N, C-alpha and C positions, 0 to 999 in steps of 0.2 A: 504494500499499499503506500502511496505517495503521501508525504507529511506536509509539504509546503507547496500550495497550488495557487496560481494567480489567474485572474480572469480579466482579459483585456479586449479592447475594441473601441471603435468611435462611439460617441453619444448616439444612442438609439439602436445600438447593435444587439441589445438584449442581455449583455453580460450581467447586469445587476439582477435581473429576474431569474437568470439560470443560476447564478452563484447562490442566490436564496433558496432556490429549489434543491440544489445539490446539498446545501447545508441541512435543510429540513430532512431530506431522505437520510443522510448520514446519521443525523441526530436520532431519528426515528429507529434506525437500524442499530443503535447502541454504541455508535462511535463517539469518541471523545473529541469533538470538533469546535472550532472557533470560526466565526465569520467575522472579518474585519474589513476595513476599506480606507482608501486615500482619496482626497485628504482626510485625515483624521479629525476627531472632535477635540484634540488637544489645543492648547493655547496657540501653538505654531500652526496647526492645521486651520484654525479659525482665522489666523493672519493670512494664510493662503487663500482662503475663500474670499476674504475681503479685498486682497490684492486682485484677484480675478475679476470681481464685481467692478472695482475701480479702474480697471485697465491699467495696472502698473506697468512699469518697464518690463519687457520680456525677461530680461536677465534677472531682475529682482524676483519676478514670479518663479522663475526656474530655480534659483537658489532657495527660495522658501519651500518649494515642494521638496527639494533635497534634504532640507533642515527637518522638515516634518518627517520625512522618512527615516532619518537617523534616530529620531526619538521612538518612531513606530517599530524600528527593528529591535529595540531593547525589549518591547513587549512581545514581539514575534519570537525572539530568542527564549524568553522566559516560557511561553506556551509550548515551544518545541521541546525545551528541557523538561517540561512536566509531561511529555509524551502526547500532546495534543496534535491533532491535524489541523493546520491553519489554512483557511481559505481566505484569499484577499481579492476584493473587488478594486481593482486598479492597484498598480505597484510601480516600480521603476520604469518599466517599459512605456507606461502612460506619459511619464515625464520625457522620455526619450522621443516619443512620437509627437506629442502636442508641443511641448516647449522647443523641441527640435525644429518643428515647422515654423513656430513663432520666431526663432532665432535666425532662420534662414536669411542670408543677406546682412545680417548683423555681425556675426562671427563665422570664421571658417570651420567647417565640419561640425556644426553644432550637436548632432547626435553623439559623435565621438567625444566632444568636449564634455557633454553631460555624463556620459559613461565613465570617463576618466575621473571627473569630480566625485562620483558616486562609489566607485569600486571598493574603497577601503572601509565602507560603512554598511553595506547591504548583504544580504543573503541572496544567493541565486536560487530561484524557485526550481523544485524538482520537475514541475510541469506548468506550463503557461498555455491556457486556452485562448486563442484569438478568435473572437466572433466577427467574421468578416462580412461586411455588407456595404453596398455603395452608398455614397453620400446622399443621393436623391431619396432612396428608400429609408435611410436613417432619419432624414429630415421629415419625412411624412409621419414617422413614428413620434417624433418629439415636437411636432408643430402645435400641439395643444398646450404646450408649457406657457406659463404666463409671460415669461420674457426670455428670449433667446440669449445666450452668452455669446461673447466674441468667438468662442470655440465652436459654436453651432451654426456655422455659415458654411454653405456648400463648397466654395473654393477651398477654404481652410481645411474642411473635413477631407477633401480629396488628398491634400498634402499629407494630413495625418495618416490617412489609410495607407498611402505609399510607404511612409516611414514604417508603420506597423508591418507591412508585407515584407519589407527589407529586414526587419529585426526578426521576423518569423523564419528566416533561414536557419536560425540556431536549432539544434536538435531537440531541445526541451519544448518547443512550440508544437501545439496541434492547432491547425487552422480549421475552424468549423464554419459552416455555411450559416450565417446569422439570419437568414430568411426561413430557415426550417421552424418547425413547431417547437415550442418551449420544452414539452415533455420529451421530445425526441433528443434535443440537445442535452437535457439533464442526463438522459440515460447514456449518451455517448460519453459525457465527461465522467460519469460513475465508472464506466468500463476502464477508462484510462487511469483514473484514481486508484481503483481496487486491484489493478493488475499486479 
């Protein structure tokens, strides 16, 4: 069984719904499991959310995401040391994909820069599920939200999706069709987690 699993994808890809479904199934089946998310509800996580809402400088936003993750990893380590399976709705790859897209044209090789900044502070997930969906379909799913964030614009989401697909070349990734039914995606994830 895998013990540190992350769920990634552009907004509207279904990752949050599926991660909750996987958590509920594992919990129901008696597994010692935790569902967490980023940005967190910590002080730093709240600063991240405020920074996103206020459209802060992209570098500031990226560094805050990384700072939030440094604190989050302390909790993740504790849970893993306690023998728990940790499911995380968004993790480092979200920062690489989203802030990497935001920093394009501002710094050279933004994804690599973010990875370099993060490498000494984070754990590599055993499995990462990437829920792949095109930006048009994703936006149809999220159009009912009160106010779209900067990150939820079609052209930007296209760049983010491309970053994700490049990241997904790593072996730990499983790319899933985000347009499939939720129950089917939950079952697919469980098969990989429990192998």
